[in-house]
C-alpha positions as a LaTeX table, in Angstrom:
\begin{tabular}{lrrr}
\hline
Residue & $x$ (\AA) & $y$ (\AA) & $z$ (\AA) \\
\hline
Met1 & 18.23 & $-8.58$ & $-6.99$ \\
Lys2 & 14.95 & $-10.34$ & $-6.39$ \\
Val3 & 11.47 & $-9.02$ & $-5.50$ \\
Thr4 & 8.51 & $-11.19$ & $-4.61$ \\
Val5 & 4.81 & $-10.40$ & $-5.01$ \\
Val6 & 2.53 & $-12.76$ & $-3.08$ \\
Gly7 & $-0.93$ & $-12.95$ & $-4.63$ \\
Ala8 & $-1.27$ & $-13.14$ & $-8.42$ \\
Gly9 & $-4.68$ & $-11.49$ & $-8.63$ \\
Asn10 & $-5.27$ & $-8.21$ & $-10.40$ \\
Val11 & $-3.30$ & $-6.04$ & $-7.96$ \\
Gly12 & $-0.39$ & $-8.43$ & $-7.56$ \\
Ala13 & $-0.05$ & $-9.12$ & $-11.26$ \\
Thr14 & $-0.17$ & $-5.43$ & $-12.07$ \\
Cys15 & 2.52 & $-4.73$ & $-9.47$ \\
Ala16 & 4.74 & $-7.48$ & $-10.90$ \\
Asn17 & 4.19 & $-6.18$ & $-14.45$ \\
Val18 & 5.16 & $-2.62$ & $-13.47$ \\
Leu19 & 8.26 & $-3.89$ & $-11.62$ \\
Ala20 & 9.32 & $-5.91$ & $-14.63$ \\
Thr21 & 8.73 & $-3.30$ & $-17.31$ \\
Arg22 & 10.56 & $-0.70$ & $-15.19$ \\
Glu23 & 13.42 & $-3.13$ & $-14.59$ \\
Val24 & 13.36 & $-2.51$ & $-10.88$ \\
Ala25 & 14.88 & $-5.93$ & $-10.13$ \\
Asn26 & 16.62 & $-8.75$ & $-12.02$ \\
Glu27 & 13.94 & $-11.16$ & $-11.05$ \\
Val28 & 10.28 & $-10.81$ & $-9.95$ \\
Val29 & 8.68 & $-13.87$ & $-8.37$ \\
Leu30 & 4.88 & $-14.01$ & $-8.49$ \\
Leu31 & 3.36 & $-16.50$ & $-6.02$ \\
Asp32 & $-0.22$ & $-17.69$ & $-5.55$ \\
Ile33 & $-2.08$ & $-20.53$ & $-3.86$ \\
Lys34 & $-4.17$ & $-21.24$ & $-6.96$ \\
Glu35 & $-2.54$ & $-23.97$ & $-9.11$ \\
Gly36 & $-0.85$ & $-22.63$ & $-12.19$ \\
Tyr37 & $-2.25$ & $-19.15$ & $-11.74$ \\
Ala38 & 1.00 & $-17.34$ & $-10.89$ \\
Glu39 & 2.95 & $-19.37$ & $-13.48$ \\
Gly40 & 0.43 & $-18.24$ & $-16.20$ \\
Lys41 & 0.53 & $-14.63$ & $-15.18$ \\
Ala42 & 4.31 & $-14.58$ & $-14.90$ \\
Leu43 & 4.67 & $-16.22$ & $-18.35$ \\
Asp44 & 2.31 & $-13.74$ & $-19.90$ \\
Ile45 & 4.26 & $-10.85$ & $-18.43$ \\
Trp46 & 7.58 & $-12.35$ & $-19.55$ \\
Glu47 & 6.28 & $-12.69$ & $-23.13$ \\
Thr48 & 5.92 & $-8.90$ & $-23.25$ \\
Ser49 & 9.64 & $-8.40$ & $-22.67$ \\
Pro50 & 10.56 & $-8.37$ & $-26.40$ \\
Ile51 & 7.76 & $-5.89$ & $-27.04$ \\
Asn52 & 8.32 & $-3.54$ & $-24.07$ \\
Leu53 & 12.13 & $-4.09$ & $-24.23$ \\
Tyr54 & 13.12 & $-5.11$ & $-20.72$ \\
Asp55 & 15.24 & $-7.86$ & $-19.21$ \\
Thr56 & 13.64 & $-8.55$ & $-15.83$ \\
Arg57 & 12.62 & $-12.23$ & $-15.52$ \\
Thr58 & 9.23 & $-13.04$ & $-14.10$ \\
Ile59 & 8.90 & $-16.40$ & $-12.32$ \\
Gly60 & 5.59 & $-17.91$ & $-11.20$ \\
Ser61 & 5.13 & $-20.34$ & $-8.30$ \\
Thr62 & 2.19 & $-22.19$ & $-6.82$ \\
Asn63 & 2.79 & $-21.88$ & $-3.09$ \\
Asp64 & 6.48 & $-22.81$ & $-3.33$ \\
Tyr65 & 8.09 & $-20.19$ & $-1.16$ \\
Ser66 & 11.60 & $-21.59$ & $-1.75$ \\
Lys67 & 11.52 & $-19.76$ & $-5.06$ \\
Thr68 & 11.18 & $-16.46$ & $-3.16$ \\
Ala69 & 14.40 & $-17.05$ & $-1.14$ \\
Gly70 & 16.69 & $-14.05$ & $-0.88$ \\
Ser71 & 14.06 & $-11.42$ & $-1.82$ \\
Glu72 & 15.00 & $-7.82$ & $-1.12$ \\
Val73 & 11.40 & $-6.75$ & $-0.89$ \\
Val74 & 8.14 & $-8.78$ & $-0.57$ \\
Val75 & 4.76 & $-7.30$ & $-1.52$ \\
Ile76 & 1.76 & $-9.05$ & 0.09 \\
Thr77 & $-1.49$ & $-8.59$ & $-1.82$ \\
Ser78 & $-3.14$ & $-11.86$ & $-0.67$ \\
Gly79 & $-6.58$ & $-11.82$ & 0.88 \\
Leu80 & $-10.27$ & $-12.14$ & 0.15 \\
Pro81 & $-12.62$ & $-9.32$ & $-0.75$ \\
Arg82 & $-15.51$ & $-8.70$ & 1.59 \\
Lys83 & $-18.47$ & $-10.74$ & 0.37 \\
Pro84 & $-22.20$ & $-10.18$ & 0.87 \\
Gly85 & $-23.19$ & $-11.13$ & 4.40 \\
Met86 & $-19.62$ & $-11.12$ & 5.65 \\
Ser87 & $-19.05$ & $-9.00$ & 8.73 \\
Arg88 & $-16.04$ & $-6.75$ & 9.21 \\
Asp89 & $-14.82$ & $-9.15$ & 11.93 \\
Asp90 & $-15.12$ & $-12.10$ & 9.61 \\
Leu91 & $-13.12$ & $-10.36$ & 6.95 \\
Ile92 & $-10.42$ & $-9.39$ & 9.51 \\
Ala93 & $-10.22$ & $-12.97$ & 10.85 \\
Thr94 & $-9.95$ & $-14.50$ & 7.37 \\
Asn95 & $-7.40$ & $-12.10$ & 5.91 \\
Ala96 & $-5.37$ & $-11.89$ & 9.08 \\
Gly97 & $-4.97$ & $-15.71$ & 8.91 \\
Ile98 & $-3.82$ & $-15.41$ & 5.27 \\
Val99 & $-1.42$ & $-12.57$ & 5.93 \\
Lys100 & 0.00 & $-14.40$ & 8.98 \\
Ser101 & 0.68 & $-17.55$ & 6.95 \\
Val102 & 2.21 & $-15.61$ & 4.05 \\
Thr103 & 4.44 & $-13.58$ & 6.41 \\
Glu104 & 5.69 & $-16.71$ & 8.19 \\
Asn105 & 6.68 & $-18.34$ & 4.85 \\
Val106 & 8.24 & $-15.13$ & 3.53 \\
Ile107 & 10.38 & $-14.59$ & 6.64 \\
Lys108 & 11.49 & $-18.26$ & 6.58 \\
His109 & 13.12 & $-17.80$ & 3.14 \\
Ser110 & 13.90 & $-14.03$ & 3.16 \\
Pro111 & 14.56 & $-13.01$ & 6.74 \\
Asp112 & 15.95 & $-9.59$ & 5.80 \\
Ala113 & 13.24 & $-8.64$ & 3.34 \\
Lys114 & 11.31 & $-5.45$ & 3.65 \\
Ile115 & 7.56 & $-6.27$ & 3.66 \\
Ile116 & 4.93 & $-4.07$ & 1.93 \\
Val117 & 1.33 & $-5.00$ & 2.76 \\
Val118 & $-1.48$ & $-4.21$ & 0.28 \\
Ser119 & $-4.12$ & $-6.55$ & 1.66 \\
Asn120 & $-7.32$ & $-5.13$ & 3.15 \\
Pro121 & $-8.33$ & $-3.90$ & 5.64 \\
Leu122 & $-4.92$ & $-2.25$ & 5.01 \\
Asp123 & $-3.95$ & $-0.79$ & 8.36 \\
Val124 & $-4.89$ & $-3.81$ & 10.43 \\
Met125 & $-3.37$ & $-6.31$ & 7.92 \\
Thr126 & $-0.10$ & $-4.37$ & 8.12 \\
Tyr127 & $-0.33$ & $-4.70$ & 11.91 \\
Ala128 & $-0.95$ & $-8.49$ & 11.46 \\
Ala129 & 2.20 & $-8.83$ & 9.35 \\
Tyr130 & 4.18 & $-6.83$ & 11.88 \\
Leu131 & 3.12 & $-9.04$ & 14.74 \\
Thr132 & 4.05 & $-12.15$ & 12.77 \\
Ala133 & 7.30 & $-10.95$ & 11.19 \\
Asn134 & 8.93 & $-10.17$ & 14.54 \\
Lys135 & 11.25 & $-7.61$ & 12.93 \\
Ala136 & 11.86 & $-3.85$ & 13.16 \\
Ser137 & 8.79 & $-1.86$ & 12.28 \\
Asn138 & 10.71 & 0.19 & 9.71 \\
Lys139 & 10.81 & $-2.96$ & 7.59 \\
Val140 & 7.07 & $-3.72$ & 7.71 \\
Phe141 & 4.67 & $-1.16$ & 6.35 \\
Gly142 & 1.64 & $-0.69$ & 4.19 \\
Met143 & 0.73 & 0.80 & 0.86 \\
Ala144 & $-2.25$ & 3.18 & 1.00 \\
Gly145 & $-1.18$ & 6.79 & 0.94 \\
Ile146 & 0.49 & 6.65 & $-2.45$ \\
Leu147 & $-2.71$ & 5.30 & $-3.94$ \\
Asp148 & $-4.90$ & 7.80 & $-2.11$ \\
Thr149 & $-2.74$ & 10.79 & $-3.03$ \\
Ala150 & $-2.62$ & 9.54 & $-6.66$ \\
Arg151 & $-6.38$ & 9.66 & $-6.79$ \\
Tyr152 & $-6.43$ & 13.05 & $-5.17$ \\
Arg153 & $-3.79$ & 14.42 & $-7.58$ \\
Ser154 & $-5.45$ & 12.91 & $-10.67$ \\
Phe155 & $-8.81$ & 14.50 & $-9.65$ \\
Leu156 & $-7.07$ & 17.84 & $-9.18$ \\
Ala157 & $-5.23$ & 17.60 & $-12.48$ \\
Glu158 & $-8.57$ & 17.02 & $-14.20$ \\
Ala159 & $-10.28$ & 19.92 & $-12.41$ \\
Leu160 & $-7.42$ & 22.34 & $-13.02$ \\
Asp161 & $-6.63$ & 21.05 & $-16.56$ \\
Val162 & $-2.95$ & 20.69 & $-15.70$ \\
Ser163 & $-0.43$ & 17.90 & $-15.80$ \\
Pro164 & $-0.57$ & 15.46 & $-12.86$ \\
Lys165 & 3.22 & 15.50 & $-12.95$ \\
Asp166 & 3.24 & 18.99 & $-11.42$ \\
Ile167 & 0.95 & 18.19 & $-8.47$ \\
Gln168 & 2.44 & 17.24 & $-5.09$ \\
Ala169 & 0.26 & 16.31 & $-2.13$ \\
Val170 & 0.36 & 14.75 & 1.34 \\
Leu171 & $-2.39$ & 12.63 & 2.78 \\
Met172 & $-2.48$ & 11.06 & 6.24 \\
Gly173 & $-4.57$ & 8.74 & 8.41 \\
Gly174 & $-6.23$ & 5.42 & 7.77 \\
His175 & $-7.03$ & 3.90 & 4.40 \\
Gly176 & $-10.76$ & 4.61 & 4.15 \\
Asp177 & $-13.38$ & 7.22 & 4.74 \\
Thr178 & $-11.39$ & 8.76 & 7.65 \\
Met179 & $-8.31$ & 9.47 & 5.56 \\
Val180 & $-6.98$ & 13.02 & 5.96 \\
Pro181 & $-6.11$ & 14.82 & 2.72 \\
Leu182 & $-4.14$ & 18.02 & 3.46 \\
Pro183 & $-4.92$ & 20.84 & 0.98 \\
Arg184 & $-2.53$ & 23.12 & 2.91 \\
Tyr185 & 0.32 & 20.85 & 1.82 \\
Thr186 & $-0.92$ & 20.44 & $-1.78$ \\
Thr187 & 0.90 & 22.37 & $-4.56$ \\
Val188 & 0.76 & 22.67 & $-8.30$ \\
Gly189 & 4.17 & 23.51 & $-9.75$ \\
Gly190 & 5.06 & 24.86 & $-6.27$ \\
Ile191 & 1.91 & 27.03 & $-6.15$ \\
Pro192 & $-0.47$ & 26.31 & $-3.18$ \\
Val193 & $-3.55$ & 24.67 & $-4.60$ \\
Thr194 & $-5.75$ & 26.93 & $-2.52$ \\
Glu195 & $-4.70$ & 29.78 & $-4.82$ \\
Leu196 & $-5.86$ & 27.90 & $-7.94$ \\
Ile197 & $-9.23$ & 26.44 & $-7.07$ \\
Asp198 & $-12.33$ & 27.47 & $-5.15$ \\
Ala199 & $-12.75$ & 26.13 & $-1.68$ \\
Asp200 & $-16.01$ & 24.29 & $-2.44$ \\
Lys201 & $-14.49$ & 22.59 & $-5.50$ \\
Leu202 & $-11.48$ & 21.56 & $-3.52$ \\
Glu203 & $-13.67$ & 20.14 & $-0.73$ \\
Ala204 & $-15.62$ & 18.15 & $-3.32$ \\
Ile205 & $-12.34$ & 16.65 & $-4.64$ \\
Val206 & $-11.24$ & 15.79 & $-1.10$ \\
Asn207 & $-14.55$ & 14.01 & $-0.49$ \\
Arg208 & $-14.28$ & 12.17 & $-3.78$ \\
Thr209 & $-10.78$ & 11.05 & $-2.81$ \\
Lys210 & $-12.05$ & 9.63 & 0.49 \\
Lys211 & $-14.55$ & 7.48 & $-1.48$ \\
Gly212 & $-12.18$ & 6.80 & $-4.37$ \\
Gly213 & $-12.10$ & 3.04 & $-3.86$ \\
Gly214 & $-15.83$ & 2.83 & $-3.61$ \\
Glu215 & $-16.24$ & 4.77 & $-6.84$ \\
Ile216 & $-14.21$ & 2.14 & $-8.66$ \\
Val217 & $-16.19$ & $-0.74$ & $-7.08$ \\
Asn218 & $-19.48$ & 0.83 & $-8.09$ \\
Leu219 & $-18.27$ & 1.12 & $-11.70$ \\
Leu220 & $-16.51$ & $-2.23$ & $-12.03$ \\
Gly221 & $-18.20$ & $-4.38$ & $-9.44$ \\
Thr222 & $-14.77$ & $-5.16$ & $-8.03$ \\
Ser223 & $-11.79$ & $-3.31$ & $-6.49$ \\
Ala224 & $-9.30$ & $-1.24$ & $-8.44$ \\
Trp225 & $-6.02$ & $-2.80$ & $-9.52$ \\
Tyr226 & $-4.01$ & $-0.65$ & $-11.94$ \\
Ala227 & $-3.39$ & 2.24 & $-9.47$ \\
Pro228 & $-2.87$ & 0.04 & $-6.39$ \\
Gly229 & $-0.44$ & $-2.23$ & $-8.23$ \\
Ala230 & 1.49 & 0.72 & $-9.65$ \\
Ala231 & 1.58 & 2.37 & $-6.20$ \\
Ala232 & 3.03 & $-0.74$ & $-4.53$ \\
Ala233 & 5.63 & $-0.97$ & $-7.34$ \\
Gln234 & 6.63 & 2.65 & $-6.79$ \\
Met235 & 7.39 & 1.84 & $-3.13$ \\
Val236 & 9.45 & $-1.19$ & $-4.13$ \\
Glu237 & 11.44 & 0.90 & $-6.56$ \\
Ala238 & 12.21 & 3.55 & $-3.88$ \\
Ile239 & 13.59 & 0.81 & $-1.66$ \\
Val240 & 15.53 & $-1.21$ & $-4.22$ \\
Lys241 & 17.11 & 1.90 & $-5.76$ \\
Asp242 & 17.58 & 3.64 & $-2.40$ \\
Gln243 & 15.82 & 6.70 & $-3.77$ \\
Lys244 & 14.99 & 8.34 & $-0.41$ \\
Arg245 & 11.57 & 9.22 & $-1.73$ \\
Val246 & 9.11 & 11.02 & 0.51 \\
Phe247 & 5.80 & 9.14 & 0.42 \\
Pro248 & 2.74 & 8.78 & 2.63 \\
Val249 & 3.00 & 5.25 & 3.97 \\
Cys250 & 1.14 & 3.18 & 6.60 \\
Ala251 & 3.80 & 3.15 & 9.30 \\
Trp252 & 4.12 & 2.08 & 12.99 \\
Leu253 & 4.01 & 5.11 & 15.22 \\
Thr254 & 5.88 & 5.35 & 18.52 \\
Gly255 & 4.94 & 8.81 & 19.69 \\
Glu256 & 4.91 & 10.73 & 16.38 \\
Tyr257 & 1.89 & 13.07 & 16.12 \\
Gly258 & 1.12 & 12.14 & 19.73 \\
Leu259 & 0.20 & 8.57 & 18.70 \\
Ser260 & 1.78 & 5.29 & 19.76 \\
Asp261 & 1.39 & 1.59 & 19.00 \\
Ile262 & $-0.67$ & 2.10 & 15.88 \\
Tyr263 & $-0.22$ & 1.67 & 12.11 \\
Leu264 & $-1.35$ & 4.87 & 10.41 \\
Gly265 & $-0.61$ & 6.73 & 7.21 \\
Val266 & 2.08 & 9.41 & 7.60 \\
Pro267 & 4.79 & 10.93 & 5.38 \\
Val268 & 8.08 & 9.01 & 5.54 \\
Lys269 & 11.43 & 8.84 & 3.79 \\
Leu270 & 11.67 & 5.50 & 1.96 \\
Gly271 & 15.05 & 4.00 & 1.03 \\
Lys272 & 17.08 & 0.81 & 1.12 \\
Asn273 & 16.42 & 0.33 & 4.87 \\
Gly274 & 12.66 & 0.64 & 4.42 \\
Ile275 & 11.25 & 3.57 & 6.39 \\
Glu276 & 14.36 & 5.60 & 7.18 \\
Lys277 & 12.49 & 8.52 & 8.77 \\
Ile278 & 8.96 & 9.41 & 9.79 \\
Ile279 & 8.36 & 13.03 & 8.93 \\
Glu280 & 6.29 & 15.07 & 11.39 \\
Leu281 & 4.34 & 17.91 & 9.86 \\
Asp282 & 3.22 & 20.91 & 11.91 \\
Leu283 & $-0.52$ & 20.24 & 11.77 \\
Asn284 & $-3.08$ & 22.87 & 12.68 \\
Asp285 & $-5.83$ & 22.15 & 15.22 \\
Asp286 & $-8.36$ & 21.06 & 12.54 \\
Glu287 & $-5.89$ & 18.70 & 10.91 \\
Lys288 & $-4.92$ & 17.24 & 14.29 \\
Glu289 & $-8.54$ & 16.63 & 15.09 \\
Leu290 & $-9.11$ & 14.83 & 11.75 \\
Leu291 & $-6.03$ & 12.70 & 12.32 \\
Ala292 & $-7.16$ & 11.78 & 15.82 \\
Thr293 & $-10.52$ & 10.74 & 14.48 \\
Ser294 & $-8.86$ & 8.62 & 11.81 \\
Ala295 & $-6.52$ & 7.07 & 14.38 \\
Lys296 & $-9.50$ & 6.15 & 16.62 \\
Ala297 & $-11.20$ & 4.36 & 13.73 \\
Val298 & $-8.05$ & 2.43 & 12.89 \\
Arg299 & $-7.36$ & 1.52 & 16.50 \\
Glu300 & $-10.87$ & 0.08 & 16.86 \\
Val301 & $-10.11$ & $-2.32$ & 14.01 \\
Met302 & $-6.67$ & $-3.18$ & 15.49 \\
Asp303 & $-8.40$ & $-3.93$ & 18.79 \\
Val304 & $-10.62$ & $-6.48$ & 16.98 \\
Leu305 & $-7.50$ & $-8.32$ & 15.83 \\
Asp306 & $-5.88$ & $-8.10$ & 19.27 \\
Asn307 & $-8.96$ & $-9.58$ & 20.89 \\
Met308 & $-9.04$ & $-12.43$ & 18.35 \\
Asn309 & $-5.39$ & $-13.20$ & 19.09 \\
Lys310 & $-6.13$ & $-13.35$ & 22.81 \\
Val311 & $-8.95$ & $-15.77$ & 22.29 \\
Asn312 & $-6.81$ & $-17.97$ & 20.12 \\
Ala313 & $-3.73$ & $-17.77$ & 22.32 \\
\hline
\end{tabular}
């Protein structure tokens, strides 16, 4: 069993490390365009195996996709961060080109692989991979909701002084300020969170969650990597081990929630076939309105990519 992680930066290397230490696959291939970078990261991870007591081999490769052949799952973390003076459209054009190239090479060597996209802007990069992969949408999806709910749950655990293990939550919508945390579907040991925390404190946590990525950037001067890498690895594990986990995932909608032809965060059942079911919650009017607003924001970004593709056609 082989899993590939494309992009050996902080997020990709963290994902590979988690996959290895949890023995999710027999082999984890880490690939990067920078000479020697993936090889060095993979070797460093492998040298922890006698300490952390695992058998998964980590293999590094500089742009040699033949080493990824036969991968069950491929995680794409490649892409550039937005730099000062770079417009949103510039970022989309640059990263869409990277994701397109990576996807083409991945499909060439692992035509049956499930593809998990982590590159930003997340929703539109997942769409870019889907357009390129030319495969069923249940096998191309994005990681965002697991990271966002992890932040939400960790903030709640801190506020309530309880174990994060006992907190379950659902979050929907795009990956960004328009994401839709759902307190009504949030529980602590089966108890609705609304019975355990004041409404104003809960609202503050929801707002902090929406800006969770920015909080890390302000502190570090760069994007987060431990939580995103672990979140992507958790999705891989659910697929490889056919766990049928229920996770919020960036998925292609074909009428669910009244939305079509859009990649958006929704709860799904994740197993060996990728997305095995999209779960439709009975949202109230306020929640529907928030989801519609988020979908509008995501669609605007997807339209930017569509227009670029038309120009380049």
